[in-house]
N, C-alpha and C positions, 0 to 999 in steps of 0.2 A: 504494500500500500504506500502510495506516495505521501511524502511529508513536506511541508513548507518549512523553510529555514530562514530566519531573519537575523541579519548581522546587527549587532547592537550599535548604538551611536558611539562613534569614537570620540566625539566631544559633543556634549548635549546642548541643545539650543537654549538661548535665553528667551524669556517670555515677552517678546516684542511683537508688534504687528508686522506682518510680512505682506509683500505685494501679491496680487493675484497672478495666476498662471495665464498670461495673456498672449503668448506667441509661441509658435512651434517651429522646429527645424529637424529634418531627418537626414541621417547618414546611413551607411550600410548596416551598422550594428547598433545604432542608437536613435531614439526619438526623444527630442528635448522639448520640454515646456518651460519657458522662462518668462520674465517680466517684459522683455523687449525682444524683437527679432534679432537685433545685433548680438545681444548676450546669449541668446539661444544658439546662434551660429557659432559663437566663440566656444561655448561649452561642447557642442557637438563635434566640431573639428578637433578640439583638444582631446576629447574622449577617444576619438579614433587614433590620434597620435599616441596618446598614452597606452592604449590597448596594444598597438603595434610595437612600440619601443619597449614597454615593460615585459611583454611576452618574450621578446628577443633577449632582454637582460636576465630574466628569471629562468627561461626555458631553453633558450638558444635558437628559437625560431618563432615566427608569427603564428597566431591561432587562425584556424579557418573561420569563415564567417559563422555567426550563430544562426540557427534556423529561423529565429524571430528576433527582431531588434529589441534592445533593452530600453524601456521608457525611463527617462530621467526627469524628475520634477525638481525644479530649481527655485529656491526662495533666496533672494539676495537683498541685503540692506546693509548700509555702512556699519551699523553697530549690532548686527545680528550675530549671535554666537555661531562659530563654525561647527558643523556636524554633518553626518551622513549616515545612511542606512542602505544596505543592499539585501534584497530578498531574492531567493531562487528556490526551485523545486528539485530536490535530489530524486533520481530514479535509478533503476538498476543499470541503465545504459548511460549514466552520467547526470549532469545537471542541466536544467533548462529554465526558461521563463524568468530571466533576470528582471528585476525591477529596482530602481534606485531613486532615493530622495537625497538631495544635498542642499545645504544652506550655509549662509555666512556672508561676509563681505565679498565682493567680486574678486578682490585680491586673494583672499584666503581660500575661496572656492577653487580658484585656478591653480594655486601653488601647493595646496595641501589636501583639501577635501576630495577633489576629483581624482587625483592620482591614487590616494588612499583607497577609495572605493573601487576604482578600476583594477587595482591590484587584487582585491578580493575576487573579482570576476575572473581574472586571469588564472589565479591559483585554483579556484573552484572548478573552472573549465578543465584545467590540466589534470587534476586529481579525480574529478568526477564525484566528489563528495566533500563535506565540510572538513576543514583542517582542525587540528587541536587549537583551542582558543588562543593560547599564548603565541603560537607560531603564526597564526593567521593575522592577529592584530599587530604582533611585533614586526612581522615582515612588511605589512602595509604601512606602518608608521615610519619605516626607514626611508620612504620616498616623500615624506612631507617636507615642508620648508624648514630650514635650520632652526628658526625661532620656535616652531612647534616641537621639534625634537629636543631642543634645549629645555623646554618647559617640562617634558617628560623626565628628563634626567634630573632636573631640580626636584620634581615631585618624588622621584625614586629615592633620593637621599633622605627626604623627609620621612617617607614610608619606612625605610630601613632603620631610621633613627627612632621610630615610634612603634616598633613591634608590629608593623603591617606588611613586612616582607613575607613572601610565599616560599616555603621550602620547595626545592626543585622537584623532588619526587611527587609532591602534591600538585604543583603547577603543571607539570608535564602530563599529568593524568586527567586534568580538568576537561570535561566534555560539555560543560555549559558555563555560562558566565556566573561568577560568584556575586553575592550581594554587595561586597566591597570591591567594586569593579576597577576603580582607578589604579590600584596597585598592580592588577593584572596587565593593564595597558603599559604602565611605566616599566615594570619588570620584564614583561614580554618583549618590549622594544629593546631594552638594554641587553638581554640575553641573545636576542636575534642579531643585534648589531655585533656583539662580541663574537658570535660564531661566523657571521657573514664576513667579517674582516679577516678571519683566519683562512678563508678559502673561496670566498665569492658566493654569489647568489645561487648559482646552479648547484654547487656542492650542498648548500643549505636545503634546496629543494629535494635533492637526492636523499639527504639525511631524513627529512620529514617524511618523504615518500616511502622510505624503507619501513618506518613504523606503521604507516597506513596499510602496508602489506602484511603486517603481523609481527614484525621484529620487535623485541623489547628495546626500550629506550637505552638501557645500559649497553646492550650490544651495539646499537646504532651509534651512540656517542663515542664508544671505544673505537669502532671501525672507521668512522669518518673524522673524528677529531682527536683521538688518542687518549682521552680521559678514561680512567679505569672504572669510574662509577659516576652516578649523578652527584654523589657527595663530593667527589674530587672536582667535578665541573663547578659545583656551587662554590666551593672554597676558592677556586682559582678565579672565578668571575667576581666574587666579593673582593678579592685582593685587587683586581683590576679596577673595580668601581672605587675602592678606597684610594687608589693612586690617582684618580681623576678621570677615569674612563678615556685615557689617551690611547697611544699606540698599543696594539695587542702583542707585539713581537715577543716580549719577555714571558708571556703566558701561554704561548702556543706549544702543544705537545706533538702534533703531527707537523713536522717542519718541511718546508720546500714545496708549496703549491705550484701548480703549473703556471706558465706565463699568462694564459688566458684568465685563470682565476685571479692572479695578482692584479690584472687590469680591472676586473670587476670590483675588487676590494677598493682600489683607488677611486672607482666611480661612485661608491656608496659611503665611504668613510667620512663622517662629519669632522673628526679630528684625527690626528696621528699621522705619521709619515712612515714610508716603507722604501727601502732601497732594494734594487734588483741587480743581480749579476747573472747573465745567461738565463734570464727568465725565472730565477729562483730568489725568493725573498730572503734577505739577510736578517737573521734573528739577533736582536739586541741581547747582550750578555747581562745587562743590569736593568733594574726597574726604570722605565722611561721617565725622563725629566719633564716636569710641567712646562719647562721653557722650550721644549722641542717644537719645531715648526710643524703645523698640522696641515693635512690635506683638506681643502675646503670644498672640493667639487662633489656634488651629489646630483641625483636625478632632479630633485625639486629645486636645487639652487646651484646651477652650473655657472661657468664663466659667462661674461657678458655677451659673447657671440653665440652661445648655445640656444637651442630652440626653447628650452624650458624658461630661461631667463627672458628671452624675447617675448614669449607668451605672457609672462608675468608683467613685463613692462607695458604691454598693450592695455592692461587694465589700470585705471586711475588708482593711485595710491590713496589710502584712507585709513583712519583709525579703526581698530577692531576691538570690540568689547572683550574683556576677559571672559573665557568660557566658565560656566558654573559646573559644579559636580552634577552627575547624572541624577535625574529625578525618577526615571523609570526606564525599563528596557524589557524586551521580550526574550525570556530565556526558554529555550526548547532543547530537549535532550537530543544528542547526536547519536546516530546509529553506532553500533559496536564496530570499531575500526580494527580490533585486534591490538589495541594499545598495550604497552608493557604492563606486566604485573607490578604491583606496588613494590618499591624498594624499601629497605629498612628505614624507619622513621628518621627524618632529618628535621632540624630546626634552624631558624635564623635568630641569633641572639637579639634581645631588645634593642641593643645599640646598633644592630645590623652590621656595620663595618666600623673599623677603628678610626673614626673621624678625629682629626687632631689639628692643632694650630698650623702644622706644616702644610695642610691643604688650603689654608687661608679661607675657610668657609665656616660660617656660623649659621646654625639652623634654628628656626623658631621652635 
């Protein structure tokens, strides 16, 4: 029996009046309803571009056209909180009937909300089923604008310092959204980024895909990233976060990704640098210094000549209201994917990570 699946809001809307859906625009894979014909066209053309480029980046090739276009309902206003939701129907032969709602300022829709939601559709199409919650939201957050990613990292440090961190063995097993949803987004993004920067997006997709085929998380993380257990991954990730979430070099277990993967790492890393010799990443011998130069290029925030930056610059800049915590979301159970059996109980200490004066950060 078919079941409907609803992606939760990745940032929930503020309670402001929104414009009516007054204009439509159709592309091969999307039907957009927005406040004006001009913005409907901008969203539709950008959605096709994101769908094409993100599929290449995550999967290595473009997706075939969907049997039916995905409707996108757009609500834009200068001070409307950024958010989105994507709904689809899983079947035994894959997923179909995508439906998307997005909202926020035009700037934030174009540089964060739309690529986030399109990433959901790309990964769901590829796997033919819902992904684990942390990986789906974490991967999708990596393509947002750097200001949104930075906000998640700041929230993560607060959560870890206030006993709201999620033990790895519990987070990896989640098949629906928890009531305390924001830590899942922040931690899922951080862990996804930590793994992606070690081998690229395609390696991450292969890692998650192996567990969807029935492999245990411990086996998959050992095979793809070299960590002997989720506990070791958790300890290593926490040490990386405590050091400032900079370059991952000193925390890598499987050393020497292929040149293609190194290029992907450079394309997504919000911070950190990597040197290459004959296509092999050189691993730093010591903990990265906070002063090291970071790589700034990302899908959502590329150099000024890139398509993503040009698209963002086409939209008039404006102030965006701070998003508020979620008020509600639709939680639905995910079918049994053959996810790993539970690992021995892990915990994250109330302090989360050893924050100290050397990090130069004071948390509320």
